[in-house]
N, CA and C atoms as an extended XYZ file, in Angstrom:
510
Properties=species:S:1:pos:R:3:atomname:S:1:resname:S:1:resid:I:1 pbc="F F F"
N       208.079       53.137      211.177 N   UNK     1
C       209.313       54.507      210.930 CA  UNK     1
C       209.941       53.705      209.947 C   UNK     1
N       209.887       54.911      208.360 N   UNK     2
C       210.372       54.555      207.734 CA  UNK     2
C       211.932       53.999      207.765 C   UNK     2
N       212.850       53.505      207.868 N   UNK     3
C       214.387       52.775      208.019 CA  UNK     3
C       214.719       53.951      206.773 C   UNK     3
N       216.075       54.887      207.007 N   UNK     4
C       216.475       55.989      205.974 CA  UNK     4
C       217.968       54.404      205.163 C   UNK     4
N       218.743       54.163      206.734 N   UNK     5
C       219.678       53.666      206.021 CA  UNK     5
C       220.639       52.459      207.222 C   UNK     5
N       221.651       52.179      207.112 N   UNK     6
C       221.722       51.105      208.004 CA  UNK     6
C       223.962       51.498      208.362 C   UNK     6
N       223.784       51.311      209.804 N   UNK     7
C       225.009       52.083      209.767 CA  UNK     7
C       225.762       50.270      209.831 C   UNK     7
N       226.886       50.079      209.161 N   UNK     8
C       227.910       49.228      209.487 CA  UNK     8
C       228.447       50.103      209.806 C   UNK     8
N       229.781       48.960      210.945 N   UNK     9
C       231.509       49.259      211.728 CA  UNK     9
C       231.980       47.316      209.738 C   UNK     9
N       231.446       46.556      209.555 N   UNK    10
C       232.159       45.419      209.066 CA  UNK    10
C       231.593       45.140      207.674 C   UNK    10
N       230.971       46.132      206.417 N   UNK    11
C       230.758       45.499      205.479 CA  UNK    11
C       230.709       44.185      204.862 C   UNK    11
N       232.004       43.291      205.095 N   UNK    12
C       232.019       41.977      204.775 CA  UNK    12
C       231.116       40.774      206.171 C   UNK    12
N       230.761       41.210      207.349 N   UNK    13
C       229.875       40.620      207.718 CA  UNK    13
C       229.078       40.067      207.724 C   UNK    13
N       228.037       38.877      208.023 N   UNK    14
C       227.475       37.840      207.658 CA  UNK    14
C       226.152       39.007      207.897 C   UNK    14
N       225.073       39.171      208.884 N   UNK    15
C       224.816       40.692      208.048 CA  UNK    15
C       224.943       41.578      207.778 C   UNK    15
N       225.744       42.324      207.884 N   UNK    16
C       226.210       43.591      206.725 CA  UNK    16
C       225.813       42.998      204.914 C   UNK    16
N       225.775       42.091      204.573 N   UNK    17
C       226.406       40.698      203.538 CA  UNK    17
C       224.600       41.205      203.026 C   UNK    17
N       224.388       40.692      204.259 N   UNK    18
C       222.207       39.595      204.176 CA  UNK    18
C       221.791       41.358      203.750 C   UNK    18
N       222.097       42.660      204.741 N   UNK    19
C       221.301       43.499      203.897 CA  UNK    19
C       221.798       44.256      202.899 C   UNK    19
N       222.577       43.588      202.641 N   UNK    20
C       222.817       44.539      201.312 CA  UNK    20
C       222.410       43.206      200.547 C   UNK    20
N       222.854       42.359      200.183 N   UNK    21
C       221.528       41.296      199.121 CA  UNK    21
C       220.618       42.101      199.049 C   UNK    21
N       219.570       42.171      200.021 N   UNK    22
C       218.262       42.376      200.337 CA  UNK    22
C       218.057       43.566      199.496 C   UNK    22
N       219.131       44.286      199.433 N   UNK    23
C       218.989       45.549      198.587 CA  UNK    23
C       217.948       46.462      198.624 C   UNK    23
N       217.802       46.323      200.532 N   UNK    24
C       216.415       47.514      200.328 CA  UNK    24
C       216.312       49.017      201.207 C   UNK    24
N       217.816       48.523      201.706 N   UNK    25
C       218.314       49.555      202.992 CA  UNK    25
C       219.225       50.741      202.376 C   UNK    25
N       219.876       51.915      202.239 N   UNK    26
C       221.263       52.105      202.170 CA  UNK    26
C       222.026       51.462      203.003 C   UNK    26
N       223.224       51.693      203.078 N   UNK    27
C       223.883       50.996      204.022 CA  UNK    27
C       225.646       52.169      203.986 C   UNK    27
N       225.867       52.737      205.290 N   UNK    28
C       226.458       53.458      205.950 CA  UNK    28
C       227.991       52.892      206.403 C   UNK    28
N       228.954       53.615      206.054 N   UNK    29
C       230.098       53.471      207.068 CA  UNK    29
C       229.669       53.806      208.427 C   UNK    29
N       230.972       53.480      209.534 N   UNK    30
C       230.624       53.334      210.778 CA  UNK    30
C       231.531       54.424      211.122 C   UNK    30
N       232.386       54.659      209.614 N   UNK    31
C       233.502       56.367      210.152 CA  UNK    31
C       232.612       57.419      209.212 C   UNK    31
N       231.270       57.280      208.887 N   UNK    32
C       230.355       57.896      209.519 CA  UNK    32
C       230.289       59.033      211.010 C   UNK    32
N       229.847       58.284      211.336 N   UNK    33
C       229.282       58.543      212.968 CA  UNK    33
C       230.499       58.595      213.501 C   UNK    33
N       231.822       57.944      213.309 N   UNK    34
C       232.664       58.670      213.999 CA  UNK    34
C       233.217       60.252      213.941 C   UNK    34
N       232.794       60.335      211.773 N   UNK    35
C       233.749       61.744      211.539 CA  UNK    35
C       232.367       63.035      211.929 C   UNK    35
N       231.118       62.770      212.352 N   UNK    36
C       230.285       63.330      212.978 CA  UNK    36
C       230.709       63.046      214.153 C   UNK    36
N       230.828       62.902      215.003 N   UNK    37
C       231.192       62.828      216.140 CA  UNK    37
C       232.995       63.196      217.023 C   UNK    37
N       233.940       64.011      215.336 N   UNK    38
C       234.588       64.077      215.639 CA  UNK    38
C       234.076       66.015      215.552 C   UNK    38
N       233.114       66.069      214.209 N   UNK    39
C       232.872       66.868      214.224 CA  UNK    39
C       231.247       68.019      215.232 C   UNK    39
N       230.914       67.005      216.319 N   UNK    40
C       229.981       67.206      217.110 CA  UNK    40
C       229.241       68.165      216.543 C   UNK    40
N       228.228       67.344      215.555 N   UNK    41
C       227.116       67.619      214.241 CA  UNK    41
C       227.038       66.131      213.757 C   UNK    41
N       225.870       66.663      213.264 N   UNK    42
C       225.696       65.253      212.181 CA  UNK    42
C       225.773       66.517      210.490 C   UNK    42
N       226.806       65.073      210.506 N   UNK    43
C       227.276       65.730      209.242 CA  UNK    43
C       226.718       65.432      207.719 C   UNK    43
N       226.865       65.990      206.745 N   UNK    44
C       226.211       65.037      205.260 CA  UNK    44
C       226.864       63.932      205.372 C   UNK    44
N       226.168       62.475      204.280 N   UNK    45
C       227.287       61.234      204.271 CA  UNK    45
C       227.294       61.993      203.244 C   UNK    45
N       229.068       61.335      202.479 N   UNK    46
C       229.753       61.537      201.484 CA  UNK    46
C       229.239       59.380      201.197 C   UNK    46
N       230.573       60.238      199.412 N   UNK    47
C       230.342       58.313      198.728 CA  UNK    47
C       231.216       57.925      198.898 C   UNK    47
N       232.598       58.447      199.420 N   UNK    48
C       232.672       57.325      200.532 CA  UNK    48
C       232.460       56.539      201.977 C   UNK    48
N       231.433       57.256      202.459 N   UNK    49
C       231.072       56.543      203.801 CA  UNK    49
C       230.292       55.358      203.532 C   UNK    49
N       230.147       55.592      202.341 N   UNK    50
C       228.178       54.443      201.778 CA  UNK    50
C       228.992       52.975      201.214 C   UNK    50
N       228.082       51.822      201.153 N   UNK    51
C       229.151       50.496      200.755 CA  UNK    51
C       227.797       50.255      200.117 C   UNK    51
N       226.336       50.942      199.858 N   UNK    52
C       225.624       50.420      199.201 CA  UNK    52
C       224.245       51.549      199.516 C   UNK    52
N       223.645       51.964      197.778 N   UNK    53
C       222.868       52.857      197.962 CA  UNK    53
C       222.127       51.859      197.052 C   UNK    53
N       220.534       52.444      197.434 N   UNK    54
C       219.705       51.710      196.976 CA  UNK    54
C       218.988       52.862      196.690 C   UNK    54
N       218.776       54.391      197.073 N   UNK    55
C       218.605       55.444      196.888 CA  UNK    55
C       219.542       56.591      197.262 C   UNK    55
N       219.724       57.073      196.113 N   UNK    56
C       220.280       58.598      195.666 CA  UNK    56
C       220.115       59.884      196.386 C   UNK    56
N       218.612       59.668      197.535 N   UNK    57
C       218.019       60.084      198.457 CA  UNK    57
C       219.031       60.996      199.615 C   UNK    57
N       219.596       59.392      199.499 N   UNK    58
C       220.610       59.185      201.257 CA  UNK    58
C       221.719       60.213      200.955 C   UNK    58
N       222.217       60.643      200.136 N   UNK    59
C       223.320       62.604      200.290 CA  UNK    59
C       222.584       63.319      200.279 C   UNK    59
N       221.571       63.194      200.469 N   UNK    60
C       220.832       64.758      200.519 CA  UNK    60
C       220.098       64.719      201.791 C   UNK    60
N       220.310       63.570      203.009 N   UNK    61
C       219.684       63.793      203.665 CA  UNK    61
C       219.666       65.688      204.764 C   UNK    61
N       221.152       64.773      205.134 N   UNK    62
C       221.388       66.215      206.430 CA  UNK    62
C       222.112       67.297      205.195 C   UNK    62
N       222.469       67.764      204.181 N   UNK    63
C       222.704       69.624      203.868 CA  UNK    63
C       223.385       68.992      202.169 C   UNK    63
N       224.110       69.591      202.097 N   UNK    64
C       224.741       69.379      200.268 CA  UNK    64
C       226.274       68.085      200.431 C   UNK    64
N       225.657       67.126      199.881 N   UNK    65
C       226.680       65.719      199.982 CA  UNK    65
C       228.590       67.344      199.139 C   UNK    65
N       228.131       68.067      198.199 N   UNK    66
C       230.309       68.092      197.844 CA  UNK    66
C       229.976       69.694      198.789 C   UNK    66
N       229.193       70.340      199.494 N   UNK    67
C       230.575       71.252      200.955 CA  UNK    67
C       230.586       69.601      201.251 C   UNK    67
N       230.443       69.144      201.593 N   UNK    68
C       231.241       68.419      203.307 CA  UNK    68
C       232.623       67.971      202.875 C   UNK    68
N       231.763       67.047      201.266 N   UNK    69
C       233.595       66.195      200.540 CA  UNK    69
C       234.994       66.879      201.102 C   UNK    69
N       234.538       68.213      200.557 N   UNK    70
C       236.230       69.159      200.289 CA  UNK    70
C       236.261       69.631      202.148 C   UNK    70
N       235.412       69.726      203.429 N   UNK    71
C       235.726       70.337      204.643 CA  UNK    71
C       236.169       68.693      205.670 C   UNK    71
N       235.568       67.264      204.736 N   UNK    72
C       235.257       66.128      206.273 CA  UNK    72
C       237.040       65.671      205.740 C   UNK    72
N       237.196       65.361      204.763 N   UNK    73
C       239.169       64.498      204.858 CA  UNK    73
C       239.715       65.137      204.842 C   UNK    73
N       239.555       66.574      204.705 N   UNK    74
C       241.568       67.378      203.859 CA  UNK    74
C       242.252       67.521      205.382 C   UNK    74
N       242.625       67.411      206.730 N   UNK    75
C       243.371       67.124      207.761 CA  UNK    75
C       244.455       66.014      207.372 C   UNK    75
N       243.130       64.362      207.174 N   UNK    76
C       243.899       62.789      207.163 CA  UNK    76
C       243.401       62.049      205.863 C   UNK    76
N       243.520       61.960      204.938 N   UNK    77
C       243.008       61.586      203.999 CA  UNK    77
C       242.850       60.149      205.020 C   UNK    77
N       243.172       58.577      206.129 N   UNK    78
C       243.509       58.257      206.654 CA  UNK    78
C       241.528       58.044      208.041 C   UNK    78
N       241.056       56.798      207.374 N   UNK    79
C       240.430       57.237      208.039 CA  UNK    79
C       240.277       56.182      208.760 C   UNK    79
N       239.995       56.413      210.841 N   UNK    80
C       240.090       55.448      211.382 CA  UNK    80
C       238.459       54.799      212.233 C   UNK    80
N       238.688       53.708      212.548 N   UNK    81
C       237.366       53.492      213.050 CA  UNK    81
C       238.055       53.496      214.982 C   UNK    81
N       237.381       53.332      215.625 N   UNK    82
C       236.821       52.879      217.139 CA  UNK    82
C       237.558       52.501      217.515 C   UNK    82
N       237.702       50.781      216.777 N   UNK    83
C       238.235       49.972      216.943 CA  UNK    83
C       240.260       49.690      217.037 C   UNK    83
N       239.633       50.213      215.758 N   UNK    84
C       241.153       51.013      215.374 CA  UNK    84
C       242.610       51.668      216.321 C   UNK    84
N       241.844       52.522      216.628 N   UNK    85
C       242.059       53.267      217.904 CA  UNK    85
C       242.234       52.083      218.978 C   UNK    85
N       241.220       52.332      219.322 N   UNK    86
C       240.573       50.970      220.610 CA  UNK    86
C       242.486       50.221      220.311 C   UNK    86
N       243.384       49.725      219.258 N   UNK    87
C       244.099       48.583      219.404 CA  UNK    87
C       244.651       49.308      219.333 C   UNK    87
N       245.216       50.814      219.059 N   UNK    88
C       245.854       51.530      219.311 CA  UNK    88
C       246.864       51.548      219.922 C   UNK    88
N       245.967       52.525      220.245 N   UNK    89
C       246.171       52.182      221.960 CA  UNK    89
C       246.913       51.510      223.223 C   UNK    89
N       246.307       49.779      222.379 N   UNK    90
C       245.966       49.019      223.541 CA  UNK    90
C       246.932       48.522      223.597 C   UNK    90
N       248.198       49.452      222.655 N   UNK    91
C       249.654       48.411      222.006 CA  UNK    91
C       250.546       49.116      221.979 C   UNK    91
N       250.432       50.590      223.161 N   UNK    92
C       250.929       51.113      223.818 CA  UNK    92
C       251.196       50.812      225.256 C   UNK    92
N       252.953       50.704      225.541 N   UNK    93
C       253.377       49.851      226.423 CA  UNK    93
C       254.416       50.597      226.772 C   UNK    93
N       254.155       51.160      228.485 N   UNK    94
C       255.448       51.405      229.210 CA  UNK    94
C       255.168       50.780      229.973 C   UNK    94
N       256.753       49.753      230.181 N   UNK    95
C       257.216       49.296      231.474 CA  UNK    95
C       256.635       49.541      232.542 C   UNK    95
N       256.291       48.373      233.366 N   UNK    96
C       256.123       48.835      235.440 CA  UNK    96
C       255.458       50.334      235.941 C   UNK    96
N       254.579       49.865      235.107 N   UNK    97
C       253.039       51.005      235.359 CA  UNK    97
C       251.537       50.101      234.909 C   UNK    97
N       251.478       50.068      236.455 N   UNK    98
C       249.989       49.932      236.801 CA  UNK    98
C       248.451       50.085      235.831 C   UNK    98
N       248.914       51.219      236.556 N   UNK    99
C       247.924       52.003      235.497 CA  UNK    99
C       247.812       52.939      234.355 C   UNK    99
N       246.966       53.597      234.358 N   UNK   100
C       247.179       54.097      233.025 CA  UNK   100
C       247.540       55.494      233.473 C   UNK   100
N       247.871       56.371      232.367 N   UNK   101
C       248.322       57.990      232.901 CA  UNK   101
C       246.964       58.358      232.721 C   UNK   101
N       246.995       59.978      233.303 N   UNK   102
C       245.624       60.588      233.302 CA  UNK   102
C       245.215       60.568      231.559 C   UNK   102
N       246.850       61.417      231.231 N   UNK   103
C       246.584       61.304      229.842 CA  UNK   103
C       244.856       60.938      228.811 C   UNK   103
N       245.806       59.598      229.000 N   UNK   104
C       245.498       58.365      228.373 CA  UNK   104
C       244.557       58.189      228.380 C   UNK   104
N       243.968       57.813      230.157 N   UNK   105
C       243.306       57.550      230.798 CA  UNK   105
C       241.356       58.942      229.615 C   UNK   105
N       242.159       60.371      230.057 N   UNK   106
C       241.121       61.107      230.059 CA  UNK   106
C       241.041       60.910      228.222 C   UNK   106
N       242.236       60.583      227.121 N   UNK   107
C       241.578       60.053      225.481 CA  UNK   107
C       240.834       59.901      224.913 C   UNK   107
N       240.952       57.701      226.019 N   UNK   108
C       239.991       56.703      226.494 CA  UNK   108
C       239.093       57.356      226.330 C   UNK   108
N       238.113       58.318      227.539 N   UNK   109
C       237.506       57.893      228.157 CA  UNK   109
C       236.509       59.245      227.013 C   UNK   109
N       237.512       60.165      226.231 N   UNK   110
C       236.730       60.838      224.854 CA  UNK   110
C       236.446       60.366      224.117 C   UNK   110
N       236.871       59.330      224.214 N   UNK   111
C       236.944       58.710      222.529 CA  UNK   111
C       235.901       57.420      223.243 C   UNK   111
N       235.634       56.700      224.246 N   UNK   112
C       234.944       56.001      224.029 CA  UNK   112
C       233.381       56.415      225.610 C   UNK   112
N       233.189       57.904      225.477 N   UNK   113
C       232.651       58.157      225.997 CA  UNK   113
C       231.547       57.344      226.358 C   UNK   113
N       230.424       57.171      225.197 N   UNK   114
C       229.872       56.504      224.601 CA  UNK   114
C       229.736       54.708      224.655 C   UNK   114
N       230.827       54.070      224.804 N   UNK   115
C       230.681       53.150      223.749 CA  UNK   115
C       230.300       52.098      224.861 C   UNK   115
N       229.490       51.477      225.040 N   UNK   116
C       229.557       50.737      225.903 CA  UNK   116
C       229.380       49.625      225.605 C   UNK   116
N       230.238       48.817      224.661 N   UNK   117
C       232.093       47.981      225.114 CA  UNK   117
C       233.674       48.506      225.423 C   UNK   117
N       232.953       49.401      226.648 N   UNK   118
C       234.147       49.839      227.473 CA  UNK   118
C       233.880       49.991      228.886 C   UNK   118
N       232.850       48.271      229.597 N   UNK   119
C       232.326       49.063      230.696 CA  UNK   119
C       232.954       48.073      231.636 C   UNK   119
N       234.288       47.297      231.215 N   UNK   120
C       235.183       47.472      232.898 CA  UNK   120
C       236.496       47.922      232.155 C   UNK   120
N       236.611       48.331      231.575 N   UNK   121
C       238.043       49.564      231.136 CA  UNK   121
C       238.410       49.397      232.979 C   UNK   121
N       240.345       48.910      233.162 N   UNK   122
C       240.694       49.371      234.135 CA  UNK   122
C       240.662       48.412      234.816 C   UNK   122
N       240.041       47.202      234.833 N   UNK   123
C       239.582       46.103      235.470 CA  UNK   123
C       239.893       45.102      235.294 C   UNK   123
N       241.194       44.113      236.172 N   UNK   124
C       241.446       43.311      235.576 CA  UNK   124
C       241.150       41.961      236.607 C   UNK   124
N       240.334       40.633      235.914 N   UNK   125
C       239.632       39.795      235.672 CA  UNK   125
C       240.744       37.770      235.787 C   UNK   125
N       240.924       37.457      237.118 N   UNK   126
C       240.953       35.872      236.576 CA  UNK   126
C       240.221       34.572      236.210 C   UNK   126
N       239.797       33.685      236.005 N   UNK   127
C       239.501       32.727      235.000 CA  UNK   127
C       239.536       31.899      236.485 C   UNK   127
N       239.112       31.532      237.247 N   UNK   128
C       238.868       30.393      237.409 CA  UNK   128
C       239.694       28.569      237.277 C   UNK   128
N       240.502       28.203      237.837 N   UNK   129
C       241.091       26.686      236.853 CA  UNK   129
C       239.879       25.810      236.948 C   UNK   129
N       239.101       25.953      238.010 N   UNK   130
C       237.410       24.743      238.019 CA  UNK   130
C       236.115       25.558      236.065 C   UNK   130
N       236.542       26.519      235.268 N   UNK   131
C       235.799       26.688      234.433 CA  UNK   131
C       236.590       25.596      233.677 C   UNK   131
N       235.686       25.362      232.697 N   UNK   132
C       236.371       24.945      231.638 CA  UNK   132
C       236.262       25.995      230.084 C   UNK   132
N       237.333       25.126      229.638 N   UNK   133
C       237.949       25.398      229.047 CA  UNK   133
C       237.235       26.185      227.613 C   UNK   133
N       235.832       25.595      226.731 N   UNK   134
C       234.773       26.748      226.924 CA  UNK   134
C       234.635       28.031      228.005 C   UNK   134
N       234.182       27.428      228.806 N   UNK   135
C       234.171       28.607      229.315 CA  UNK   135
C       234.654       30.023      229.521 C   UNK   135
N       235.838       29.036      229.515 N   UNK   136
C       237.217       29.839      229.652 CA  UNK   136
C       237.183       30.957      228.811 C   UNK   136
N       237.004       30.249      227.697 N   UNK   137
C       237.292       30.440      225.861 CA  UNK   137
C       236.403       32.694      225.993 C   UNK   137
N       234.897       32.183      226.706 N   UNK   138
C       233.755       32.769      226.615 CA  UNK   138
C       233.632       33.463      226.764 C   UNK   138
N       234.286       32.737      228.168 N   UNK   139
C       234.283       34.456      229.089 CA  UNK   139
C       235.636       35.729      228.667 C   UNK   139
N       236.908       35.208      228.238 N   UNK   140
C       238.023       35.441      227.972 CA  UNK   140
C       237.837       36.571      226.909 C   UNK   140
N       236.409       36.487      225.319 N   UNK   141
C       235.967       37.577      224.160 CA  UNK   141
C       235.720       37.704      224.865 C   UNK   141
N       234.787       37.673      225.822 N   UNK   142
C       233.133       38.760      226.652 CA  UNK   142
C       234.398       39.953      227.358 C   UNK   142
N       234.389       39.693      227.889 N   UNK   143
C       235.650       40.233      229.460 CA  UNK   143
C       236.383       41.051      228.502 C   UNK   143
N       237.225       40.570      227.569 N   UNK   144
C       237.905       41.994      226.714 CA  UNK   144
C       237.254       42.826      225.871 C   UNK   144
N       236.367       42.142      225.278 N   UNK   145
C       235.215       43.099      224.220 CA  UNK   145
C       234.938       43.945      225.494 C   UNK   145
N       234.617       44.212      226.126 N   UNK   146
C       233.945       45.431      227.385 CA  UNK   146
C       234.983       45.472      227.435 C   UNK   146
N       236.564       46.005      227.301 N   UNK   147
C       237.875       46.344      227.423 CA  UNK   147
C       238.236       45.996      229.079 C   UNK   147
N       238.002       44.703      229.422 N   UNK   148
C       239.589       44.035      230.658 CA  UNK   148
C       240.636       43.617      230.405 C   UNK   148
N       241.526       43.795      231.593 N   UNK   149
C       242.708       43.179      231.267 CA  UNK   149
C       242.657       41.652      232.219 C   UNK   149
N       242.922       40.514      231.054 N   UNK   150
C       243.003       39.110      232.268 CA  UNK   150
C       244.503       38.968      232.492 C   UNK   150
N       244.246       38.317      233.915 N   UNK   151
C       245.902       37.602      234.434 CA  UNK   151
C       245.029       36.464      234.640 C   UNK   151
N       246.955       35.657      234.484 N   UNK   152
C       247.621       34.137      234.751 CA  UNK   152
C       247.654       33.929      236.084 C   UNK   152
N       247.879       35.390      236.805 N   UNK   153
C       247.192       34.410      237.994 CA  UNK   153
C       246.418       34.977      238.892 C   UNK   153
N       246.965       34.954      240.391 N   UNK   154
C       246.317       35.485      241.253 CA  UNK   154
C       246.938       36.527      241.997 C   UNK   154
N       246.440       37.674      241.724 N   UNK   155
C       247.877       38.353      241.802 CA  UNK   155
C       247.008       39.876      243.449 C   UNK   155
N       247.890       40.955      243.227 N   UNK   156
C       246.884       42.139      244.291 CA  UNK   156
C       246.689       43.087      243.446 C   UNK   156
N       246.161       42.653      242.154 N   UNK   157
C       246.321       43.802      240.061 CA  UNK   157
C       245.556       43.372      240.317 C   UNK   157
N       244.330       41.821      240.902 N   UNK   158
C       243.014       41.476      240.294 CA  UNK   158
C       241.867       41.874      241.043 C   UNK   158
N       240.741       42.651      239.863 N   UNK   159
C       240.013       43.465      240.574 CA  UNK   159
C       238.597       41.668      241.048 C   UNK   159
N       238.741       41.373      240.239 N   UNK   160
C       237.177       40.138      239.480 CA  UNK   160
C       238.403       38.525      240.031 C   UNK   160
N       237.421       38.106      240.207 N   UNK   161
C       237.773       36.321      239.825 CA  UNK   161
C       236.657       36.249      239.233 C   UNK   161
N       236.662       35.311      238.912 N   UNK   162
C       235.277       34.681      237.840 CA  UNK   162
C       235.309       32.901      237.758 C   UNK   162
N       235.080       32.930      238.439 N   UNK   163
C       234.931       31.023      239.107 CA  UNK   163
C       233.085       30.139      238.557 C   UNK   163
N       232.644       28.880      238.091 N   UNK   164
C       231.801       28.736      237.549 CA  UNK   164
C       230.251       28.587      239.352 C   UNK   164
N       229.094       28.400      238.049 N   UNK   165
C       228.486       28.535      238.721 CA  UNK   165
C       228.495       27.579      240.205 C   UNK   165
N       228.778       25.514      238.950 N   UNK   166
C       228.514       25.314      240.551 CA  UNK   166
C       229.511       25.034      241.585 C   UNK   166
N       230.713       26.352      241.131 N   UNK   167
C       232.143       25.828      242.908 CA  UNK   167
C       231.575       26.912      243.350 C   UNK   167
N       231.720       26.428      244.981 N   UNK   168
C       231.104       26.536      246.236 CA  UNK   168
C       232.270       27.148      247.068 C   UNK   168
N       233.021       27.734      248.003 N   UNK   169
C       233.464       28.879      248.433 CA  UNK   169
C       233.645       27.709      249.663 C   UNK   169
N       234.723       27.583      250.144 N   UNK   170
C       234.263       26.332      251.546 CA  UNK   170
C       235.223       27.676      252.864 C   UNK   170
């Protein structure tokens, strides 16, 4: 099958740069996917959402681009990505609250319903002290990427404990 275009979240990423340098594929921003999800249908790709164009037929793949430019970004000129919305939601702090409010939980489920990087949302992990520094850093990055909360001490809020492979329980 012929690749019509490539979607990238970050045009400055090494993989995206190499695709652009190869000049073989049209490159589209992930904002287009978010706009499609928001509209509930596949919408035409606009010039604002393209990162690199090899073939102008990209704009006519899903319809007329002039119609879509007038209807997509009228309500808000700022483009939001899934990562920026997630970061914004994570910054909201309500004191003395262990579980997210129902409205916030519903919003997160709606926004990230198909997001594979939200597997451990609402779960708290404790990294055992027997992990090496590199293992801890690697586990922290992976767990945070998948939406987990990390705890610095063992408490009743901890749902999972990460231990090294060689650790034997007594």
